[in-house]
N, C-alpha and C positions, 0 to 999 in steps of 0.2 A: 531644590532642583526639580523641575517637572519630570515626572516619570515617563520614560520611553517605553511604549508598548511594542511588542513584537508584531511583525506581519505574519499571519498564519494562512497557509494555503492547503486546502485539503482536496484530494482527488480520490474518488472511490468508484469501483466498478464491481458489479456482481455477475458472476458467470453461473448460469443455471445448467446443472446436469439433469437433463430431462429423463423421465422414467424410461429405462431400457428393458429390452426383453430379458426374461429370466435366463441366466446362463451366458448372456453376452458379456464380453470383456471390454466393450466400448460403450460410450454414452454420447448421445447427441448433445451438441453444444450450441446454446444461444447466449446472448448477452443482453444486459440492461445496465444502465449506469445512472448514478445520481451524484454528479460532481457538485461541489459547492465551495464557496470561499467565505471565510469568516470576515465579518465586518469590523474593521478597526480604524483608527485614526492616527497615522504617523506618516509624515511627509518625506519624500525623496527616496524611500526604500521600496524595493519590489523584488519579487521572485517569480520564476517560471519553472514548472515541473515539466521535464522532457521525458519522452518515452521512445526508445530506439532512435534517438536523434531528432525527433519531432516535438514541437511545443504542444503540450496537452492542455495545461491550465496556467493562468498567470493573473497576478494582481500587482499593478504598478501605479504609483502616483503620477498624475499629469499636472505639471506646474502651470501650463498654459491655461487650462480650464479649471484649475483648483478642484480636480475630480480624480477618480480612479479609473484606470483602464483595466478591464478584467474580462476574462473569457473562461469558459469551461469546455471540456472535451470528454472523451471516453477512453478509459484505460482498457487494454486488452481487446479493443474492438476489432483490430486487424490481425489478431494472433493466428487464427487458423488460415486466413487468406495468405498471409506472408509465408506460412509454412507449407502452403499448397494442400491443406487438409480440408475435407468437408465435415469431418467429425473429430471431436477430441479423441486423441489417442493417449490412453493412460500410460504413464511412465515416460512419455516423450518429453524432452526438455524444449520448451518454446522460448524464443527470445523475449526477454522483458528487461531491457536495459533502462533503468530509471536514473536520472541525474537532476541536478538543480542548476539553473542559470540565474545569475544576478542580472535581472532586467531593470533594476532601479538605477539611480544616479549617484549612489554612494556605495562604498565598500561595506561588507557585512560578514557576520558569522552565521552559519546555518546549521540547523538540526533537522533530521527527518525521523518520523515515527512510522513504521510499517506494521500494519495489522492484517491478519488473515484468519478467517474463521468460516464456519458453515452457517447457512441461514435457510429458513423455510422459504420455498419458492413462492408461496402464496402470500404470506404475511410479512416476510422479511425478518422475522424474529430470529435471533441467534439460536442455533441448535448446539447447546453446550455439550450434549452427549456425544457429538461427532468430533473426531480427533483433528485439531488444527494442523498437526504435524503431517497429515496426509497431503496438505497443500505445501509443496516443497519449493521454497524460494532459495535461490543461490545468491548469497550476499558476497560481494567482492572483497570487502575490507580493504580496498585500495584507496588510501587517502582519507578513510573514515575510521573513527574509533567508536566501538559499541559500548554503550553504557550497560554493562552486564547486570547492574543492580536494578535496572528498569525492565529487564527481560522477563516475559511470561511465555506461556505456551503459544500465545497468539500475537505477541507484540515484541518488536525489536526497535531500539532507539539508537541512532547514530549521530555523531557530531563530525562535521567536516574539520579536518585537522588544520586547515589554513584559512587565511582571510579569502573570501570569495570576492574578488574585485569586480567592479562594475563591468558588465559585458562578458564576464568570464563564466564558463560552464564547469562544474565540478566533474570529477571522475564519477563513473557509474557506481551507485551503491547496491544495485541488484544487477543480475546478469541473465538468469534463466528462471523459469517457473514450470512446474510439472505437477501432475496429480498422481499419487502413488497407485500403482496397479492393484495393490492388494485390497483396495476398497471394493473390487468386484467380487471378492470372496467373503466379505463381511455380511453375514446374513442373520436374520432372525426367523424363527419358526413358531407357528401356532397350529394347534390341532383341534378338530371338532368332530365329535362322534354323533351320527344321526340315530334315528329310532331303530334302524335295522342293524345297528352295531358297526356300521362302516365308518372308519375314521379317515378324515381328510386332513392332510398336512399341507399347510400353506407356507411357502418360503418367500420372505421379503428381503430384498437387498437394502440395507440400512441407508445407503447413500443415494439411492435412486430418488430423483425429484428434489434433491438438495441443491443449494447454490454454494459455490465457493466465492468468497468475498476477499478482495485485495484493496486495502486502503493505504494511501501514502499521504502523510501530513508533513508539510514543510514550514518551519519557523525560521525567521531571520531577525537579527538584532544588529544595531549599528556597532561599529568598531570603537567609537569614542567611549572611554571609560568602560571597556568591554567586560571586565570582571564583574563590576557592579551591575551593568546592564543585563548580563547573562544570569546573574544571581537573582535579580529582580524579576526577569521575564520567565526564566526556566526553573528557578529554585535549585540550581546546582552550582557547586564550586568548581572553578576551572583555574588552570594556570595558563598565562599568556606569556610566551617568551619574547625576547627583544625583537625577533623577526616576525612576530605576530602569530606564531604557531600555537594552537590550542591543544591542551591535554586536560583530562579529567583528574581531579585531586583524589 
């Protein structure tokens, strides 16, 4: 039997916390994004990532042209505008309702992987010393099951509990996002003594100039021979009930 490959959709956006004045409890917010879609070859299947009710990125097979319809967008691009803020307000919960729409022509099962971490604003390199938990994402757990065995400090994996029928949109898997206010008090200090014996102490806010990154990866597989398809594509064992409900073993 020919192996069925999953469709994979990845959307990513990086939010830059620009260097702020020492003692400030706010940080200027700008954004940049690098959304991309994995290249695969499976017909009739498609997924769309939605954010706050709007389509952000999608990849769908086009039977007419034997080609893929795909587009990329920006996550969190309107976060401040929608909230009426000019600058990021620490501890404020911003709307970030992410869901998956079945934009293909067959029913499917879907999985999402959410990653969040800090990165260097210049190089984009991950800053492992900065705490991912300061990026606070509210997961709804409404209609989704988390694979706790796959959880790390910067990654959460969820499976939609039901078949996502063609044209249907899932329940939201995230609801809000915020940046913990205590990052404004996390500082490092260095001291330097000159030839006259005067010591200068420099205070540096560890999160100044860092970016917080949110990534959402969507996978979908067909419902035919679902247990085998999911095991082959995702490497996990699931139970499928008579009504199509999915649960992790």
